Structures are given as C-alpha cells and as structure tokens.
ZADO-1210 file (C-alpha; in nm, 4 decimals, padded with zeros to 6 digits):
<atoms>
<atom x="-09.6035" y="00.4539" z="20.2008" code="UNK" pos="1"/>
<atom x="-09.3919" y="00.1521" z="20.1967" code="UNK" pos="2"/>
<atom x="-09.3176" y="-00.0007" z="19.8495" code="UNK" pos="3"/>
<atom x="-09.3831" y="-00.3737" z="19.8042" code="UNK" pos="4"/>
<atom x="-09.1197" y="-00.5816" z="19.6594" code="UNK" pos="5"/>
<atom x="-09.1502" y="-00.6113" z="19.2793" code="UNK" pos="6"/>
<atom x="-08.8985" y="-00.8890" z="19.2396" code="UNK" pos="7"/>
<atom x="-08.8506" y="-01.2244" z="19.4087" code="UNK" pos="8"/>
<atom x="-08.5490" y="-01.4544" z="19.4912" code="UNK" pos="9"/>
<atom x="-08.3640" y="-01.5644" z="19.1892" code="UNK" pos="10"/>
<atom x="-08.5115" y="-01.3052" z="18.9517" code="UNK" pos="11"/>
<atom x="-08.2627" y="-01.1768" z="18.6938" code="UNK" pos="12"/>
<atom x="-08.3177" y="-00.8010" z="18.6736" code="UNK" pos="13"/>
<atom x="-08.1902" y="-00.5210" z="18.4549" code="UNK" pos="14"/>
<atom x="-08.1874" y="-00.1335" z="18.4431" code="UNK" pos="15"/>
<atom x="-08.2207" y="-00.0666" z="18.0575" code="UNK" pos="16"/>
<atom x="-08.1039" y="00.2968" z="18.1090" code="UNK" pos="17"/>
<atom x="-07.7810" y="00.2107" z="18.2878" code="UNK" pos="18"/>
<atom x="-07.7264" y="-00.1456" z="18.1897" code="UNK" pos="19"/>
<atom x="-07.6930" y="-00.2566" z="18.5461" code="UNK" pos="20"/>
<atom x="-07.7921" y="-00.6185" z="18.6107" code="UNK" pos="21"/>
<atom x="-07.8548" y="-00.8261" z="18.9189" code="UNK" pos="22"/>
<atom x="-07.9738" y="-01.1662" z="19.0565" code="UNK" pos="23"/>
<atom x="-08.2019" y="-01.1185" z="19.3516" code="UNK" pos="24"/>
<atom x="-08.0953" y="-01.2965" z="19.6616" code="UNK" pos="25"/>
<atom x="-08.3696" y="-01.1590" z="19.8794" code="UNK" pos="26"/>
<atom x="-08.5066" y="-00.8436" z="20.0528" code="UNK" pos="27"/>
<atom x="-08.4204" y="-00.7374" z="20.4056" code="UNK" pos="28"/>
<atom x="-08.6683" y="-00.6304" z="20.6573" code="UNK" pos="29"/>
<atom x="-08.5473" y="-00.2628" z="20.6155" code="UNK" pos="30"/>
<atom x="-08.6503" y="-00.2844" z="20.2370" code="UNK" pos="31"/>
<atom x="-08.3268" y="-00.3481" z="20.0619" code="UNK" pos="32"/>
<atom x="-08.2680" y="-00.5938" z="19.7895" code="UNK" pos="33"/>
<atom x="-07.9540" y="-00.8169" z="19.8346" code="UNK" pos="34"/>
<atom x="-07.8060" y="-00.9818" z="19.5302" code="UNK" pos="35"/>
<atom x="-07.6345" y="-01.3132" z="19.4545" code="UNK" pos="36"/>
<atom x="-07.4454" y="-01.1196" z="19.1714" code="UNK" pos="37"/>
<atom x="-07.4651" y="-00.7553" z="19.0534" code="UNK" pos="38"/>
<atom x="-07.2934" y="-00.6003" z="18.7469" code="UNK" pos="39"/>
<atom x="-07.2216" y="-00.2348" z="18.7335" code="UNK" pos="40"/>
<atom x="-07.2357" y="-00.1435" z="18.3750" code="UNK" pos="41"/>
<atom x="-07.0907" y="00.2048" z="18.3950" code="UNK" pos="42"/>
<atom x="-06.7657" y="00.0597" z="18.5435" code="UNK" pos="43"/>
<atom x="-06.7966" y="-00.2671" z="18.3707" code="UNK" pos="44"/>
<atom x="-06.7561" y="-00.4350" z="18.7048" code="UNK" pos="45"/>
<atom x="-06.9039" y="-00.7341" z="18.8781" code="UNK" pos="46"/>
<atom x="-06.9623" y="-00.6306" z="19.2380" code="UNK" pos="47"/>
<atom x="-06.8142" y="-00.8273" z="19.5273" code="UNK" pos="48"/>
<atom x="-07.1513" y="-00.8963" z="19.6857" code="UNK" pos="49"/>
<atom x="-07.0101" y="-01.1304" z="19.9334" code="UNK" pos="50"/>
<atom x="-06.7639" y="-00.8866" z="20.0987" code="UNK" pos="51"/>
<atom x="-06.9386" y="-00.5540" z="20.0122" code="UNK" pos="52"/>
<atom x="-07.2910" y="-00.6778" z="20.0910" code="UNK" pos="53"/>
<atom x="-07.4224" y="-00.4605" z="19.7905" code="UNK" pos="54"/>
<atom x="-07.7766" y="-00.3695" z="19.8464" code="UNK" pos="55"/>
<atom x="-08.0452" y="-00.1804" z="19.6551" code="UNK" pos="56"/>
<atom x="-08.3088" y="00.0342" z="19.8295" code="UNK" pos="57"/>
<atom x="-08.6457" y="-00.0892" z="19.7339" code="UNK" pos="58"/>
<atom x="-08.7611" y="00.2449" z="19.6002" code="UNK" pos="59"/>
<atom x="-08.5023" y="00.2119" z="19.3090" code="UNK" pos="60"/>
<atom x="-08.6768" y="-00.1124" z="19.1904" code="UNK" pos="61"/>
<atom x="-08.8838" y="00.1091" z="18.9557" code="UNK" pos="62"/>
<atom x="-08.5658" y="00.1527" z="18.7366" code="UNK" pos="63"/>
<atom x="-08.5460" y="-00.2161" z="18.6855" code="UNK" pos="64"/>
<atom x="-08.7365" y="-00.4791" z="18.4983" code="UNK" pos="65"/>
<atom x="-08.7074" y="-00.8520" z="18.4603" code="UNK" pos="66"/>
<atom x="-08.4519" y="-00.9757" z="18.2160" code="UNK" pos="67"/>
<atom x="-08.5357" y="-01.1586" z="17.8993" code="UNK" pos="68"/>
<atom x="-08.3850" y="-01.4990" z="17.8360" code="UNK" pos="69"/>
<atom x="-08.1234" y="-01.3467" z="17.6152" code="UNK" pos="70"/>
<atom x="-08.0254" y="-01.0881" z="17.8891" code="UNK" pos="71"/>
<atom x="-08.0082" y="-01.3672" z="18.1450" code="UNK" pos="72"/>
<atom x="-07.7610" y="-01.5537" z="17.8973" code="UNK" pos="73"/>
<atom x="-07.5455" y="-01.2446" z="17.8652" code="UNK" pos="74"/>
<atom x="-07.5381" y="-01.1756" z="18.2384" code="UNK" pos="75"/>
<atom x="-07.4419" y="-01.5492" z="18.2946" code="UNK" pos="76"/>
<atom x="-07.1516" y="-01.4967" z="18.0511" code="UNK" pos="77"/>
<atom x="-07.0411" y="-01.1749" z="18.2247" code="UNK" pos="78"/>
<atom x="-07.0381" y="-01.3736" z="18.5631" code="UNK" pos="79"/>
<atom x="-06.8340" y="-01.6575" z="18.4132" code="UNK" pos="80"/>
<atom x="-06.5921" y="-01.4072" z="18.2336" code="UNK" pos="81"/>
<atom x="-06.5375" y="-01.1992" z="18.5476" code="UNK" pos="82"/>
<atom x="-06.5032" y="-01.4864" z="18.7798" code="UNK" pos="83"/>
<atom x="-06.8276" y="-01.4462" z="18.9766" code="UNK" pos="84"/>
<atom x="-07.0413" y="-01.7157" z="19.1422" code="UNK" pos="85"/>
</atoms>
C-alpha cells in the first residue's frame, strides 16, 4: 500500500526525536521528499541539497511533524548561520 504525502511544498517539518528539520521542496513520482533545506541535527550540519539531491523516502514521514512558529524561526536562524539558501 502506497503512502500518501503528509506534507506539502514549503512546509517546515521536524523529527522531534532526532532534531532533524527540513523545508519541503516537493515529492517525486517515486515517493521521495526533496528539500529546499535540510538540517541533520546529529552532525550539526546543513545538507547541501542542491548538489547531493538529499531525499527522504515517503515512509519515513511518520517520524516528522509540522514545525511550530518557534521551530521555524530556529531553522531559519540555522540556515542563515550555516550559509544556506
């Protein structure tokens, strides 16, 4: 059974267990989320989504939720600090 996308373009999402955050760019026909920006909390690293084409398989969306306004601000600060988009 194929999962339906839980998130839409421009949604800020967070995995509260890992601290990973992303801004959804879209979803591919094969069921992978693509991101405008993605923060890997374990390595304290903003992924190079333009060159690495960092994707997340749709089944992993169950670990993510929409960010609160405060979490969005925090992610925007991370992007600015780490030289992202």
